[in-house]
C-alpha positions in Angstrom: 11.8 1.7 24.9 13.4 -1.0 27.1 10.4 -1.7 29.3 9.0 -4.5 27.1 12.4 -6.1 26.9 12.8 -5.9 30.7 9.3 -7.4 31.2 10.0 -10.3 28.9 13.4 -10.9 30.4 12.0 -10.9 33.9 9.3 -13.5 32.9 12.0 -15.7 31.4 14.1 -15.2 34.6 11.1 -16.3 36.8 10.8 -19.5 34.7 14.5 -20.3 34.9 15.5 -19.2 38.4 14.4 -22.4 40.0 17.2 -24.2 38.2 19.9 -21.9 39.7 21.3 -22.3 43.2 20.5 -19.8 45.8 23.2 -17.3 44.9 22.6 -13.6 44.4 25.4 -13.3 41.9 24.2 -16.2 39.9 20.7 -14.8 39.8 22.0 -11.5 38.6 24.0 -13.3 35.9 20.9 -15.3 34.9 18.8 -12.2 34.6 21.5 -10.6 32.5 21.6 -13.6 30.2 17.8 -13.6 29.9 17.9 -9.9 29.0 20.5 -10.4 26.4 18.5 -13.3 24.9 15.4 -11.1 24.9 17.2 -8.2 23.1 18.4 -10.6 20.4 15.3 -12.7 20.0 12.3 -10.3 20.6 12.9 -8.1 17.5 13.2 -11.2 15.3 10.0 -12.7 16.8 8.1 -9.5 16.5 9.2 -9.2 12.8 7.9 -12.7 12.1 4.6 -11.9 13.8 4.2 -8.6 11.9 5.1 -10.4 8.6 2.5 -13.1 9.2 -0.1 -10.4 10.0 0.7 -8.5 6.9 0.5 -11.6 4.7 -2.9 -12.4 6.2 -4.1 -8.8 5.6 -2.8 -8.9 2.1 -4.5 -12.1 1.3 -7.8 -10.8 2.7 -7.4 -7.7 0.5 -6.9 -9.8 -2.6 -9.9 -11.9 -1.8 -12.1 -8.8 -1.4 -10.8 -7.4 -4.7 -11.3 -10.7 -6.6 -14.8 -11.0 -5.1 -15.7 -7.5 -6.3 -14.4 -7.9 -9.8 -16.0 -11.4 -10.3 -19.4 -9.7 -10.2 -18.6 -7.3 -13.1 -16.8 -9.3 -15.7 -13.3 -9.8 -14.2 -10.0 -8.1 -14.9 -10.7 -7.4 -18.5 -13.7 -5.4 -17.6 -11.6 -3.4 -15.1 -8.9 -2.7 -17.7 -11.5 -1.5 -20.3 -13.1 0.7 -17.6 -9.7 2.3 -16.9 -9.0 2.9 -20.5 -12.4 4.6 -20.8 -11.4 7.0 -18.0 -8.0 7.8 -19.7 -9.9 8.5 -22.9 -12.5 10.6 -21.3 -10.1 12.7 -19.3 -7.1 13.3 -21.6 -5.9 16.2 -19.5 -5.6 14.1 -16.3 -7.8 13.0 -13.5 -7.7 13.1 -9.7 -10.8 11.4 -8.4 -12.1 11.0 -4.8 -15.3 9.3 -3.7 -18.0 12.0 -3.9 -18.0 14.0 -0.8 -17.9 17.6 0.3 -14.6 19.5 0.8 -12.5 17.3 -1.4 -8.9 18.6 -2.1 -8.4 18.7 -5.9 -5.0 19.1 -7.5 -5.4 20.4 -11.1 -1.9 19.3 -12.0 -0.6 16.8 -9.3 2.7 16.2 -11.0 3.9 19.6 -12.2 2.2 21.7 -9.5 1.7 19.4 -6.5 1.3 22.3 -4.0 -1.5 24.0 -6.0 -4.9 22.8 -5.0 -8.3 24.0 -4.2 -11.1 22.7 -2.0 -14.4 21.7 -3.7 -17.2 19.2 -3.8 -16.4 18.4 -7.4 -18.0 15.2 -8.7 -16.7 13.7 -12.0 -19.9 11.7 -12.2 -20.2 7.9 -12.1 -17.2 5.7 -12.7 -17.3 2.8 -15.2 -19.1 0.0 -13.6 -16.1 -2.3 -13.2 -13.9 0.4 -11.8 -16.7 1.5 -9.3 -17.0 -2.1 -8.2 -13.4 -2.0 -6.9 -14.6 0.7 -4.4 -11.4 2.8 -4.9 -10.5 5.5 -2.3 -8.5 7.5 -4.9 -7.9 7.4 -8.6 -5.0 9.4 -10.3 -4.1 9.8 -13.9 -1.5 12.2 -15.2 -1.1 12.2 -19.0 2.4 11.5 -20.4 2.5 14.9 -22.0 2.9 16.5 -18.6 5.7 14.0 -17.6 8.1 14.4 -20.4 10.6 16.4 -18.3 10.5 13.8 -15.5 13.0 11.0 -16.3 11.8 8.8 -13.4 8.2 8.8 -14.6 6.8 6.4 -17.2 5.9 7.9 -20.6 3.0 5.4 -20.8 -0.5 6.5 -19.8 -1.1 4.8 -16.4 -4.2 5.0 -14.3 -3.4 4.4 -10.6 -6.1 3.3 -8.1 -5.8 3.2 -4.3 -8.2 0.6 -3.0 -7.0 0.0 0.6 -4.8 1.9 2.9 -5.5 4.3 5.8 -2.4 5.6 7.6 -0.5 2.7 9.3 -3.6 0.8 10.4 -4.4 -0.7 7.0 -1.7 -1.8 4.6 -1.6 0.0 1.2 -3.1 -1.9 -1.7 -3.7 -0.5 -5.1 -3.6 -1.1 -8.9 -1.7 0.3 -11.8 -3.4 -0.1 -15.3 -1.3 1.1 -18.3 -3.4 2.2 -21.2 -2.9 3.0 -24.9 0.5 3.0 -26.7 3.2 1.1 -24.8 0.8 -0.5 -22.4 1.8 -4.1 -23.3 5.5 -3.6 -22.6 4.9 -1.4 -19.5 7.0 -2.2 -16.5 5.9 -0.6 -13.2 8.4 1.4 -11.1 8.2 3.6 -8.1 6.4 6.9 -8.7 5.1 9.9 -6.7 1.7 8.2 -6.6 2.9 4.9 -5.1 2.8 3.4 -1.7 2.4 5.7 1.3 5.5 6.3 3.4 9.1 5.6 2.5 8.8 1.9 1.8 9.7 0.7 -1.7 6.5 -0.6 -3.4 6.1 -4.1 -4.7 4.4 -4.8 -8.0 2.8 -8.0 -9.2 1.0 -8.7 -12.5 -2.5 -10.0 -11.8 -3.8 -9.9 -15.3 -3.0 -8.6 -18.8 -1.9 -4.9 -18.3 -3.1 -4.9 -14.7 -0.6 -4.7 -11.8 -1.2 -4.8 -8.1 0.8 -2.5 -5.9 1.5 -2.9 -2.2 
């Protein structure tokens, strides 16, 4: 844990020792000062670098999404495609890209531990939704969420577009549909950002919110 701090402190010591008289005690004090400075500054510098990398990755994700939807009619087309899915699957939907051995949760909210493995394919997505290249789509109807005070009672389709473990930052969309959609305000849910971090929501279009 302390090895990176010791290495950085030693490098700083090598740069500064020529300005100290040839005294063993003063060199020990100098190294101690460099180590203290490193312990204070390095976490701050690392946080700045990580934040800059995250902002760069987030901007790249937004550019990819905007490029994808520009070819299919923009955000309005995406919203209409999401509404079509909500209408076509009134009982709920958990969609993965077609593949074998997909884990399907018949009722992801009320029975999150009940699942079965299948190669179920819901068929083609609406063109604008497919253009987003989602990794996961979830929709749980409000009728199943009435007993959950923390869950919105508006029909919301959630799409995960980017995010794979800790390597790729999470980026998704929430699209409220039907009654109450215009006044919908996003809030943290069971289908939000991976991990313990509180999700951030931003409106990108009418009744379309990005989540990261």
